[in-house]
Each structure stands twice: as C-alpha cells, then as structure tokens.
C-alpha atoms as an extended CHARMM CRD file, in Angstrom:
* protein
*
        93  EXT
         1         1  MET       CA            -26.0090000000      162.5570000000     -113.4620000000  PROA      1               0.0000000000
         2         2  THR       CA            -23.4970000000      164.4680000000     -111.3450000000  PROA      2               0.0000000000
         3         3  ARG       CA            -20.8040000000      161.8900000000     -112.1400000000  PROA      3               0.0000000000
         4         4  LEU       CA            -21.5320000000      162.1890000000     -115.8490000000  PROA      4               0.0000000000
         5         5  LEU       CA            -21.3010000000      165.9730000000     -115.6560000000  PROA      5               0.0000000000
         6         6  ALA       CA            -18.0260000000      165.7110000000     -113.7730000000  PROA      6               0.0000000000
         7         7  ALA       CA            -16.5330000000      163.1540000000     -116.1700000000  PROA      7               0.0000000000
         8         8  SER       CA            -17.4730000000      164.7710000000     -119.4600000000  PROA      8               0.0000000000
         9         9  PRO       CA            -16.8200000000      168.4440000000     -120.1840000000  PROA      9               0.0000000000
        10        10  SER       CA            -18.9560000000      168.2820000000     -123.3330000000  PROA      10              0.0000000000
        11        11  VAL       CA            -21.9460000000      166.9110000000     -121.4010000000  PROA      11              0.0000000000
        12        12  ARG       CA            -21.4060000000      169.5730000000     -118.7390000000  PROA      12              0.0000000000
        13        13  ARG       CA            -21.4790000000      172.2790000000     -121.4220000000  PROA      13              0.0000000000
        14        14  GLN       CA            -24.6530000000      170.8740000000     -122.9600000000  PROA      14              0.0000000000
        15        15  LEU       CA            -26.6420000000      169.8950000000     -119.8620000000  PROA      15              0.0000000000
        16        16  GLY       CA            -24.9830000000      171.6060000000     -116.8970000000  PROA      16              0.0000000000
        17        17  ALA       CA            -27.1500000000      174.7260000000     -116.9030000000  PROA      17              0.0000000000
        18        18  LEU       CA            -30.3550000000      172.7320000000     -117.3600000000  PROA      18              0.0000000000
        19        19  PHE       CA            -29.3990000000      170.3440000000     -114.5500000000  PROA      19              0.0000000000
        20        20  LYS       CA            -28.6810000000      173.2680000000     -112.2130000000  PROA      20              0.0000000000
        21        21  GLU       CA            -32.0050000000      174.8980000000     -113.1220000000  PROA      21              0.0000000000
        22        22  ARG       CA            -33.9480000000      171.6890000000     -112.4220000000  PROA      22              0.0000000000
        23        23  ASP       CA            -32.1340000000      171.2200000000     -109.1050000000  PROA      23              0.0000000000
        24        24  ALA       CA            -33.0360000000      174.7730000000     -108.0910000000  PROA      24              0.0000000000
        25        25  GLU       CA            -36.7090000000      174.0800000000     -108.8740000000  PROA      25              0.0000000000
        26        26  ARG       CA            -36.7590000000      171.1000000000     -106.5340000000  PROA      26              0.0000000000
        27        27  ILE       CA            -35.1930000000      172.7310000000     -103.4650000000  PROA      27              0.0000000000
        28        28  GLY       CA            -37.7350000000      172.6740000000     -100.6580000000  PROA      28              0.0000000000
        29        29  SER       CA            -40.0780000000      170.1450000000     -102.2520000000  PROA      29              0.0000000000
        30        30  MET       CA            -41.4130000000      167.1460000000     -100.3560000000  PROA      30              0.0000000000
        31        31  GLY       CA            -39.5680000000      163.8750000000     -100.1130000000  PROA      31              0.0000000000
        32        32  ASP       CA            -38.2230000000      161.1250000000      -97.9270000000  PROA      32              0.0000000000
        33        33  ALA       CA            -34.7080000000      160.8480000000      -96.4900000000  PROA      33              0.0000000000
        34        34  LEU       CA            -33.2770000000      159.4640000000      -99.7190000000  PROA      34              0.0000000000
        35        35  ALA       CA            -34.8300000000      162.2290000000     -101.8080000000  PROA      35              0.0000000000
        36        36  PHE       CA            -33.4340000000      164.8890000000      -99.4700000000  PROA      36              0.0000000000
        37        37  ALA       CA            -29.9540000000      163.3270000000      -99.5180000000  PROA      37              0.0000000000
        38        38  MET       CA            -29.8770000000      163.0350000000     -103.2900000000  PROA      38              0.0000000000
        39        39  ARG       CA            -31.1240000000      166.5950000000     -103.7330000000  PROA      39              0.0000000000
        40        40  VAL       CA            -28.5520000000      168.0060000000     -101.3010000000  PROA      40              0.0000000000
        41        41  HSD       CA            -25.7630000000      166.1030000000     -103.0500000000  PROA      41              0.0000000000
        42        42  CYS       CA            -26.8420000000      167.2920000000     -106.5050000000  PROA      42              0.0000000000
        43        43  CYS       CA            -27.1850000000      170.8840000000     -105.3250000000  PROA      43              0.0000000000
        44        44  ASN       CA            -23.7290000000      170.8080000000     -103.7840000000  PROA      44              0.0000000000
        45        45  GLU       CA            -22.2560000000      169.4720000000     -107.0080000000  PROA      45              0.0000000000
        46        46  VAL       CA            -23.6330000000      172.3680000000     -109.0610000000  PROA      46              0.0000000000
        47        47  GLY       CA            -23.0220000000      175.0590000000     -106.4370000000  PROA      47              0.0000000000
        48        48  LEU       CA            -26.5550000000      175.5910000000     -105.1190000000  PROA      48              0.0000000000
        49        49  ASP       CA            -27.3600000000      176.1160000000     -101.4400000000  PROA      49              0.0000000000
        50        50  ALA       CA            -29.6580000000      173.3260000000     -100.2000000000  PROA      50              0.0000000000
        51        51  ALA       CA            -29.8170000000      174.4430000000      -96.5610000000  PROA      51              0.0000000000
        52        52  VAL       CA            -33.6330000000      174.3820000000      -96.7140000000  PROA      52              0.0000000000
        53        53  ASP       CA            -33.5890000000      170.6580000000      -97.4950000000  PROA      53              0.0000000000
        54        54  VAL       CA            -30.9850000000      169.9160000000      -94.8310000000  PROA      54              0.0000000000
        55        55  GLU       CA            -33.0680000000      171.6950000000      -92.2090000000  PROA      55              0.0000000000
        56        56  LYS       CA            -36.2950000000      169.9980000000      -93.3430000000  PROA      56              0.0000000000
        57        57  HSD       CA            -34.6910000000      166.5830000000      -93.1190000000  PROA      57              0.0000000000
        58        58  CYS       CA            -33.2550000000      167.2950000000      -89.6740000000  PROA      58              0.0000000000
        59        59  ALA       CA            -36.6380000000      168.5940000000      -88.5190000000  PROA      59              0.0000000000
        60        60  ASN       CA            -38.2060000000      165.3350000000      -89.6990000000  PROA      60              0.0000000000
        61        61  LEU       CA            -35.5910000000      163.4540000000      -87.7190000000  PROA      61              0.0000000000
        62        62  VAL       CA            -36.3750000000      165.4920000000      -84.6130000000  PROA      62              0.0000000000
        63        63  GLU       CA            -40.1240000000      164.8700000000      -85.0170000000  PROA      63              0.0000000000
        64        64  SER       CA            -39.6070000000      161.1390000000      -85.3650000000  PROA      64              0.0000000000
        65        65  SER       CA            -37.3410000000      160.9180000000      -82.3390000000  PROA      65              0.0000000000
        66        66  ALA       CA            -38.8190000000      160.3370000000      -78.9100000000  PROA      66              0.0000000000
        67        67  SER       CA            -35.9530000000      160.8160000000      -76.4810000000  PROA      67              0.0000000000
        68        68  PRO       CA            -34.0210000000      164.0000000000      -75.6310000000  PROA      68              0.0000000000
        69        69  SER       CA            -30.7360000000      162.3650000000      -76.6460000000  PROA      69              0.0000000000
        70        70  ASN       CA            -32.1020000000      161.8090000000      -80.1370000000  PROA      70              0.0000000000
        71        71  HSD       CA            -33.1230000000      165.4530000000      -80.2310000000  PROA      71              0.0000000000
        72        72  ALA       CA            -29.5590000000      166.4770000000      -79.3030000000  PROA      72              0.0000000000
        73        73  ILE       CA            -28.0980000000      164.3400000000      -82.0930000000  PROA      73              0.0000000000
        74        74  ALA       CA            -30.4660000000      165.8610000000      -84.6310000000  PROA      74              0.0000000000
        75        75  GLN       CA            -29.6160000000      169.3810000000      -83.4200000000  PROA      75              0.0000000000
        76        76  MET       CA            -25.9320000000      168.5610000000      -83.7910000000  PROA      76              0.0000000000
        77        77  ALA       CA            -26.6240000000      167.5290000000      -87.3840000000  PROA      77              0.0000000000
        78        78  VAL       CA            -28.2790000000      170.8770000000      -88.0670000000  PROA      78              0.0000000000
        79        79  SER       CA            -25.6920000000      172.9890000000      -86.2700000000  PROA      79              0.0000000000
        80        80  THR       CA            -22.7450000000      171.3200000000      -87.9980000000  PROA      80              0.0000000000
        81        81  LYS       CA            -24.5640000000      171.4000000000      -91.3590000000  PROA      81              0.0000000000
        82        82  VAL       CA            -23.7680000000      167.7810000000      -91.9450000000  PROA      82              0.0000000000
        83        83  LEU       CA            -24.8100000000      166.9320000000      -95.4660000000  PROA      83              0.0000000000
        84        84  ASN       CA            -24.9540000000      163.1840000000      -94.9600000000  PROA      84              0.0000000000
        85        85  PRO       CA            -28.2570000000      162.4230000000      -93.2200000000  PROA      85              0.0000000000
        86        86  PHE       CA            -27.5530000000      158.7000000000      -93.4640000000  PROA      86              0.0000000000
        87        87  PHE       CA            -24.8790000000      159.1640000000      -90.8020000000  PROA      87              0.0000000000
        88        88  PHE       CA            -27.3570000000      160.5510000000      -88.2790000000  PROA      88              0.0000000000
        89        89  SER       CA            -30.4580000000      158.4910000000      -89.1390000000  PROA      89              0.0000000000
        90        90  PRO       CA            -29.2220000000      155.2460000000      -87.4780000000  PROA      90              0.0000000000
        91        91  LEU       CA            -28.2530000000      157.1890000000      -84.3510000000  PROA      91              0.0000000000
        92        92  LEU       CA            -31.8560000000      158.3130000000      -83.9090000000  PROA      92              0.0000000000
        93        93  ARG       CA            -33.3840000000      154.8460000000      -83.8540000000  PROA      93              0.0000000000
C-alpha cells in the first residue's frame, strides 16, 4: 500500500489520510516480527512515530536470547533505533 500511495498522487489524496489513521490505530498492538516490521515501515512512510513497536520487538528479542552477547546486540538495536529488525534477528540465534 505504501508503494501505491507513493506512486499515485490521486490515490494518496483519496486514501492517504485513512491509511495513516489505520496505522495509528495499530501502533502498540500484538504481533510477530514480521507484523512489527511491516507496521514500523508503514508508520515511517506516513510520518508516524512507531518507537513503541520498535521497543516491543527488541524486548521480544532480548527475552528470546539466552546469552549476554545476544542481549548486547538487542540493546544496540534499541539504542540506535534500527528500524530493520530482520538485520538483528539472525544475530540473536
């Protein structure tokens, strides 16, 4: 949907506000890693702050990690506000 909004000014005029409203409703809701990543991407595209979702995902990564090095990697993800959790997920396995 974000690509369609970016590619078509008429679609952005018609659906942009509704899309932003629906994204705002979903911030902080439950989900898996893919849901968090998609929500953060969509929020960034429409100018919403999805820091809550980034922190929730990183907290889930910290909970699922067993070693202190994994904890450090997850903390780095939070402190640098990396918005691509797929980059850090393989490092924690």
